[in-house]
DSSP file (Angstrom, degrees, kcal/mol; ACC not computed):
  #  RESIDUE AA STRUCTURE BP1 BP2  ACC     N-H-->O    O-->H-N    N-H-->O    O-->H-N    TCO  KAPPA ALPHA  PHI   PSI    X-CA   Y-CA   Z-CA
    1    1 A M              0   0    0      0, 0.0    56,-0.1     0, 0.0     0, 0.0   0.000 360.0 360.0 360.0 125.8    0.0    0.0    0.0
    2    2 A P        -     0   0    0      0, 0.0     2,-0.4     0, 0.0    56,-0.2  -0.245 360.0-152.6 -59.4 147.8    1.5    3.4   -1.0
    3    3 A T  E     -A   57   0A   0     54,-2.2    54,-3.5    56,-0.2     2,-0.5  -0.974   2.6-145.3-125.8 137.8    2.5    5.7    1.9
    4    4 A V  E     -A   56   0A   0     -2,-0.4     2,-0.5    52,-0.2    52,-0.2  -0.909   8.5-163.4-108.3 125.8    2.6    9.5    1.7
    5    5 A E  E     -A   55   0A   0     50,-3.1    50,-2.5    -2,-0.5     2,-0.5  -0.932   7.1-165.2-106.7 125.6    5.2   11.4    3.7
    6    6 A I  E     -A   54   0A   0     -2,-0.5     2,-0.5    48,-0.2    48,-0.2  -0.954   4.6-170.3-116.5 123.5    4.6   15.1    4.1
    7    7 A I  E     -A   53   0A   0     46,-2.8    46,-2.2    -2,-0.5     2,-0.4  -0.960   6.0-173.5-113.8 121.2    7.3   17.5    5.3
    8    8 A R  E     +A   52   0A   0     -2,-0.5    44,-0.2    44,-0.2    42,-0.0  -0.934  13.8 156.5-116.4 138.0    6.2   21.0    6.2
    9    9 A F  E     -A   51   0A   0     42,-2.1    42,-3.3    -2,-0.4     2,-0.8  -0.988  51.4 -90.2-155.7 157.3    8.7   23.7    7.0
   10   10 A P  E     -A   50   0A   0      0, 0.0    72,-3.3     0, 0.0    73,-0.4  -0.653  55.1-128.5 -73.1 112.3    9.1   27.5    7.1
   11   11 A G  B     -C   81   0B   0     38,-2.4    70,-0.3    -2,-0.8    69,-0.1  -0.329  12.9-126.8 -68.6 139.3   10.5   28.2    3.6
   12   12 A S     >  -     0   0    0     68,-2.8     4,-2.7    67,-0.2     5,-0.2  -0.299  30.5-104.2 -72.3 166.7   13.6   30.3    3.2
   13   13 A D  H  > S+     0   0    0      1,-0.2     4,-2.2     2,-0.2     5,-0.2   0.901 124.3  51.0 -58.9 -40.5   13.6   33.2    0.8
   14   14 A A  H  > S+     0   0    0      2,-0.2     4,-2.2    65,-0.2     8,-0.2   0.908 111.1  47.2 -64.9 -42.4   15.5   31.2   -1.8
   15   15 A F  H  4 S+     0   0    0     64,-0.6    -2,-0.2     2,-0.2    -1,-0.2   0.929 112.4  49.0 -65.2 -45.3   13.0   28.3   -1.5
   16   16 A V  H  < S+     0   0    0     -4,-2.7    -1,-0.2     1,-0.2    -2,-0.2   0.891 113.2  48.3 -61.5 -39.8   10.0   30.6   -1.8
   17   17 A A  H  < S-     0   0    0     -4,-2.2    -1,-0.2    -5,-0.2    -2,-0.2   0.891 138.9  -6.5 -69.4 -40.4   11.5   32.3   -4.8
   18   18 A D    >X  +     0   0    0     -4,-2.2     4,-1.5    -5,-0.2     3,-0.9  -0.517  60.9 178.2-159.4  81.4   12.4   29.1   -6.7
   19   19 A P  H 3> S+     0   0    0      0, 0.0     4,-2.5     0, 0.0     5,-0.2   0.826  81.2  62.3 -59.5 -33.2   11.9   25.8   -4.9
   20   20 A G  H 3> S+     0   0    0      1,-0.2     4,-0.6     2,-0.2     7,-0.1   0.852 104.3  47.6 -62.5 -34.9   13.0   23.7   -7.8
   21   21 A V  H X4 S+     0   0    0     -3,-0.9     3,-0.6     2,-0.2     4,-0.3   0.928 113.8  46.4 -70.7 -45.6   16.5   25.2   -7.8
   22   22 A V  H 3< S+     0   0    0     -4,-1.5     4,-0.3     1,-0.2     3,-0.2   0.879 120.3  39.1 -64.2 -38.6   16.9   24.8   -4.0
   23   23 A L  H 3X S+     0   0    0     -4,-2.5     4,-3.4    -5,-0.2     5,-0.3   0.435  83.2 108.0 -92.9   0.2   15.7   21.2   -4.1
   24   24 A K  H <X S+     0   0    0     -3,-0.6     4,-2.1    -4,-0.6    -1,-0.2   0.886  84.0  38.8 -49.0 -55.0   17.4   20.1   -7.4
   25   25 A D  H  > S+     0   0    0     -4,-0.3     4,-2.0    -3,-0.2    -1,-0.2   0.913 118.1  48.9 -64.9 -43.1   20.0   17.8   -5.9
   26   26 A A  H  > S+     0   0    0     -4,-0.3     4,-2.8     1,-0.2    -2,-0.2   0.894 110.2  52.0 -64.1 -39.7   17.7   16.4   -3.2
   27   27 A L  H  X S+     0   0    0     -4,-3.4     4,-2.9     2,-0.2    -1,-0.2   0.908 107.7  51.8 -63.8 -41.6   15.0   15.7   -5.8
   28   28 A N  H  X S+     0   0    0     -4,-2.1     4,-1.1    -5,-0.3    -1,-0.2   0.918 112.3  46.1 -60.9 -43.0   17.5   13.8   -8.0
   29   29 A L  H  < S+     0   0    0     -4,-2.0     3,-0.4    42,-0.2     4,-0.3   0.931 114.0  48.4 -63.9 -45.6   18.5   11.6   -5.0
   30   30 A L  H >< S+     0   0    0     -4,-2.8     3,-1.7    41,-0.3    -2,-0.2   0.930 108.7  52.1 -61.0 -46.5   15.0   11.0   -4.0
   31   31 A L  H 3< S+     0   0    0     -4,-2.9    -1,-0.2     1,-0.3    -2,-0.2   0.731 110.7  49.2 -66.4 -21.1   13.8   10.1   -7.4
   32   32 A D  T 3< S+     0   0    0     -4,-1.1    -1,-0.3    -3,-0.4    -2,-0.2   0.410  88.1 109.0 -93.4   0.6   16.6    7.5   -7.7
   33   33 A T  S X  S-     0   0    0     -3,-1.7     3,-1.9    -4,-0.3    33,-0.0  -0.644  78.2-112.5 -82.7 128.5   15.8    6.0   -4.3
   34   34 A P  T 3  S+     0   0    0      0, 0.0     3,-0.1     0, 0.0    -1,-0.1  -0.332 102.1  27.5 -57.2 136.0   14.3    2.5   -4.4
   35   35 A G  T 3  S+     0   0    0      1,-0.3    23,-2.9    22,-0.1     2,-0.5   0.264  87.1 124.2  96.1 -11.4   10.7    2.6   -3.2
   36   36 A V  E <   +B   57   0A   0     -3,-1.9    -1,-0.3    21,-0.2    21,-0.2  -0.730  31.2 176.9 -86.1 125.4   10.0    6.2   -4.2
   37   37 A I  E     -     0   0A   0     19,-3.5     2,-0.3    -2,-0.5    20,-0.2   0.875  65.1 -19.3 -89.4 -48.7    6.9    6.5   -6.5
   38   38 A S  E     -B   56   0A   0     18,-1.2    18,-2.9     2,-0.0     2,-0.4  -0.988  51.5-144.3-158.0 161.6    6.8   10.3   -6.8
   39   39 A V  E     -B   55   0A   0     -2,-0.3     2,-0.3    16,-0.2    16,-0.2  -0.997  16.9-179.0-133.6 135.7    8.0   13.5   -5.2
   40   40 A H  E     +B   54   0A   0     14,-3.0    14,-3.5    -2,-0.4     2,-0.3  -0.959   4.1 173.6-133.1 150.5    6.1   16.8   -5.1
   41   41 A Y  E     +B   53   0A   0     -2,-0.3     2,-0.3    12,-0.2    12,-0.2  -0.976  10.3 127.9-151.8 162.6    7.0   20.2   -3.6
   42   42 A G  E     -B   52   0A   0     10,-1.9    10,-2.6    -2,-0.3     2,-0.4  -0.981  48.5 -80.6 170.2-175.7    5.8   23.7   -3.4
   43   43 A V  E     -B   51   0A   0     -2,-0.3     8,-0.2     8,-0.2     2,-0.1  -0.931  48.8-103.8-115.8 136.0    4.9   26.8   -1.3
   44   44 A Q     >  -     0   0    0      6,-3.2     4,-1.8    -2,-0.4     6,-0.2  -0.356  24.5-145.5 -59.8 130.6    1.6   27.1    0.6
   45   45 A T  T  4 S+     0   0    0      1,-0.2    -1,-0.1     2,-0.2    -2,-0.0   0.893  90.7  58.2 -65.8 -41.7   -0.7   29.5   -1.3
   46   46 A E  T  4 S+     0   0    0      1,-0.2    -1,-0.2     2,-0.1    -2,-0.0   0.910 124.1  15.6 -62.2 -46.9   -2.3   31.0    1.8
   47   47 A D  T  4 S-     0   0    0      3,-0.1    -1,-0.2     0, 0.0    -2,-0.2   0.653  86.6-142.3-105.0 -16.1    0.7   32.4    3.5
   48   48 A G  S  < S+     0   0    0     -4,-1.8    -3,-0.1     2,-0.1    -2,-0.1   0.556  85.9  67.8  71.1   7.2    3.3   32.3    0.7
   49   49 A T        +     0   0    0     -5,-0.1   -38,-2.4     2,-0.0     2,-0.5   0.563  67.0  96.7-131.5 -18.2    6.1   31.2    3.0
   50   50 A T  E     -A   10   0A   0     -6,-0.2    -6,-3.2   -40,-0.2     2,-0.3  -0.657  61.0-150.3 -81.6 125.7    5.4   27.6    4.2
   51   51 A G  E     -AB   9  43A   0    -42,-3.3   -42,-2.1    -2,-0.5     2,-0.4  -0.659   9.3-162.8 -96.0 152.2    7.2   25.0    2.2
   52   52 A Y  E     -AB   8  42A   0    -10,-2.6   -10,-1.9    -2,-0.3     2,-0.4  -0.994  11.2-174.3-133.7 140.7    6.1   21.5    1.5
   53   53 A L  E     -AB   7  41A   0    -46,-2.2   -46,-2.8    -2,-0.4     2,-0.5  -0.989  12.2-170.2-130.5 123.9    7.9   18.4    0.3
   54   54 A I  E     -AB   6  40A   0    -14,-3.5   -14,-3.0    -2,-0.4     2,-0.5  -0.965   2.9-172.0-121.6 125.7    5.7   15.3   -0.3
   55   55 A V  E     -AB   5  39A   0    -50,-2.5   -50,-3.1    -2,-0.5     2,-0.6  -0.971  10.8-153.4-119.4 127.7    7.1   11.9   -1.1
   56   56 A V  E     -AB   4  38A   0    -18,-2.9   -19,-3.5    -2,-0.5   -18,-1.2  -0.901  17.3-164.7-102.3 120.6    5.0    9.0   -2.1
   57   57 A W  E     -AB   3  36A   0    -54,-3.5   -54,-2.2    -2,-0.6   -21,-0.2  -0.729  27.2-126.2-104.9 152.0    6.5    5.6   -1.2
   58   58 A E  S    S-     0   0    0    -23,-2.9    -1,-0.1    -2,-0.3   -22,-0.1   0.901  92.6   0.0 -61.3 -43.0    5.6    2.1   -2.5
   59   59 A T  S >> S-     0   0    0    -24,-0.2     3,-0.8   -57,-0.1     4,-0.7  -0.938  75.4-106.8-142.4 162.3    5.1    0.8    1.1
   60   60 A P  H 3> S+     0   0    0      0, 0.0     4,-0.7     0, 0.0     3,-0.5   0.874 120.3  52.9 -58.3 -35.8    5.3    2.1    4.7
   61   61 A S  H 3> S+     0   0    0      1,-0.2     4,-1.0     2,-0.2     3,-0.1   0.708  90.7  76.2 -76.2 -18.3    8.5    0.1    5.2
   62   62 A S  H X4 S+     0   0    0     -3,-0.8     3,-0.7     1,-0.2    -1,-0.2   0.922  97.3  46.8 -55.8 -44.7   10.2    1.6    2.1
   63   63 A R  H >< S+     0   0    0     -4,-0.7     3,-1.1    -3,-0.5    -1,-0.2   0.822 105.0  60.5 -67.5 -33.2   10.8    4.9    3.9
   64   64 A L  H 3< S+     0   0    0     -4,-0.7    -1,-0.2     1,-0.2    -2,-0.2   0.713 101.7  52.6 -71.5 -19.9   12.2    3.1    7.0
   65   65 A H  T << S+     0   0    0     -4,-1.0    -1,-0.2    -3,-0.7    -2,-0.2   0.397  90.4  87.1 -97.8   2.9   15.0    1.5    5.1
   66   66 A V  S <  S-     0   0    0     -3,-1.1     2,-0.1    -4,-0.2     5,-0.1  -0.907  77.4-130.2-106.8 119.3   16.4    4.6    3.5
   67   67 A P    >>  -     0   0    0      0, 0.0     3,-1.5     0, 0.0     4,-0.7  -0.444  16.7-126.9 -68.1 138.0   19.0    6.6    5.6
   68   68 A T  H >> S+     0   0    0      1,-0.3     4,-2.2     2,-0.2     3,-1.3   0.859 105.6  62.5 -53.3 -42.6   18.1   10.3    5.8
   69   69 A P  H 34 S+     0   0    0      0, 0.0    -1,-0.3     0, 0.0    -3,-0.0   0.789  94.8  63.6 -59.3 -24.2   21.6   11.5    4.6
   70   70 A L  H <4 S+     0   0    0     -3,-1.5    -2,-0.2     1,-0.2     3,-0.1   0.880 112.0  35.2 -63.4 -35.9   20.9    9.7    1.3
   71   71 A M  H << S+     0   0    0     -3,-1.3     2,-0.4    -4,-0.7   -41,-0.3   0.895 127.7  15.1 -87.0 -43.6   18.0   12.1    0.6
   72   72 A F     <  -     0   0    0     -4,-2.2     2,-0.3   -43,-0.1    -1,-0.3  -0.990  56.8-154.2-137.2 138.2   19.2   15.4    2.1
   73   73 A N    >>  -     0   0    0     -2,-0.4     4,-1.8    -3,-0.1     3,-0.5  -0.712  39.2-106.4-100.3 166.1   22.4   16.9    3.2
   74   74 A M  H 3> S+     0   0    0     -2,-0.3     4,-2.4     1,-0.2     5,-0.2   0.809 117.6  62.3 -63.2 -29.9   22.4   19.6    5.8
   75   75 A S  H 3> S+     0   0    0      2,-0.2     4,-1.7     1,-0.2    -1,-0.2   0.924 105.1  46.4 -61.2 -44.2   23.3   22.2    3.2
   76   76 A T  H <> S+     0   0    0     -3,-0.5     4,-2.0     2,-0.2    -2,-0.2   0.915 111.5  51.6 -64.8 -42.9   20.0   21.5    1.3
   77   77 A L  H  X S+     0   0    0     -4,-1.8     4,-1.8     1,-0.2    -2,-0.2   0.896 109.0  50.7 -62.0 -39.6   18.0   21.7    4.6
   78   78 A R  H  < S+     0   0    0     -4,-2.4    -1,-0.2     1,-0.2    -2,-0.2   0.862 111.1  48.8 -66.4 -34.5   19.6   25.0    5.5
   79   79 A Q  H  < S+     0   0    0     -4,-1.7   -64,-0.6    -5,-0.2    -1,-0.2   0.825 112.3  49.1 -73.1 -31.6   18.7   26.4    2.0
   80   80 A M  H  < S+     0   0    0     -4,-2.0   -68,-2.8    -5,-0.1     2,-0.3   0.869 107.4  57.4 -73.8 -38.2   15.1   25.1    2.2
   81   81 A S  B  <  -C   11   0B   0     -4,-1.8   -70,-0.3   -70,-0.3   -68,-0.1  -0.676  62.5-145.9-110.0 149.1   14.2   26.4    5.7
   82   82 A R        +     0   0    0    -72,-3.3   -71,-0.1    -2,-0.3    -1,-0.1   0.477  67.6 118.4 -81.7  -4.0   14.1   29.8    7.4
   83   83 A L  S    S-     0   0    0    -73,-0.4    -2,-0.1     1,-0.1     2,-0.0  -0.351  70.7-115.6 -62.0 142.9   15.0   28.0   10.7
   84   84 A S    >>  -     0   0    0      1,-0.1     3,-2.1     3,-0.0     4,-0.5  -0.314  29.8-100.9 -74.5 165.8   18.3   29.2   12.0
   85   85 A S  G >4 S+     0   0    0      1,-0.3     3,-0.8     2,-0.2    -1,-0.1   0.735 119.1  69.3 -62.2 -21.3   21.3   26.8   12.2
   86   86 A K  G 34 S+     0   0    0      1,-0.2    -1,-0.3     4,-0.0    -3,-0.0   0.722  98.6  51.5 -69.7 -17.4   20.6   26.3   15.9
   87   87 A H  G <4 S+     0   0    0     -3,-2.1    -1,-0.2     2,-0.1    -2,-0.2   0.605 105.3  66.3 -90.0 -13.4   17.4   24.5   15.0
   88   88 A L  S << S-     0   0    0     -3,-0.8     3,-0.1    -4,-0.5   -14,-0.0  -0.739  96.5 -90.9-108.8 155.7   19.2   22.1   12.6
   89   89 A P        -     0   0    0      0, 0.0    -1,-0.1     0, 0.0    -2,-0.1  -0.223  57.9 -85.3 -59.7 154.9   21.8   19.4   13.2
   90   90 A P    >   -     0   0    0      0, 0.0     3,-2.0     0, 0.0     4,-0.2  -0.188  36.4-111.7 -60.3 154.5   25.4   20.5   13.1
   91   91 A K  G >  S+     0   0    0      1,-0.3     3,-1.7     2,-0.2   -17,-0.2   0.777 111.9  72.6 -58.3 -27.7   27.2   20.5    9.7
   92   92 A S  G 3  S+     0   0    0      1,-0.3    -1,-0.3     2,-0.1     0, 0.0   0.626  84.0  69.9 -66.6 -11.1   29.4   17.6   10.8
   93   93 A L  G <         0   0    0     -3,-2.0    -1,-0.3     1,-0.2    -2,-0.2   0.567 360.0 360.0 -84.2  -7.5   26.4   15.3   10.6
   94   94 A H    <         0   0    0     -3,-1.7    -1,-0.2    -4,-0.2    -2,-0.1   0.494 360.0 360.0 -91.7 360.0   26.2   15.4    6.8
């Protein structure tokens, strides 16, 4: 049964302006990941600043077997979100 993962975050100025550019590398990794059916992203219409990344997985367990660093490095997360670096893991974790 397909599973939908929804990631919501305060979008950075760069993400709000052009999410495809900010997510390019992460999207390529995600789309090549076994178990991924599709990936969608965008900015919430109502507030214009909340970002969304939606990943559709083949099964619930597909997501559990993929290590997070495979999908995103900390550089991409910092570019996507308006959160300050104190809210994100240290750079040494990527």
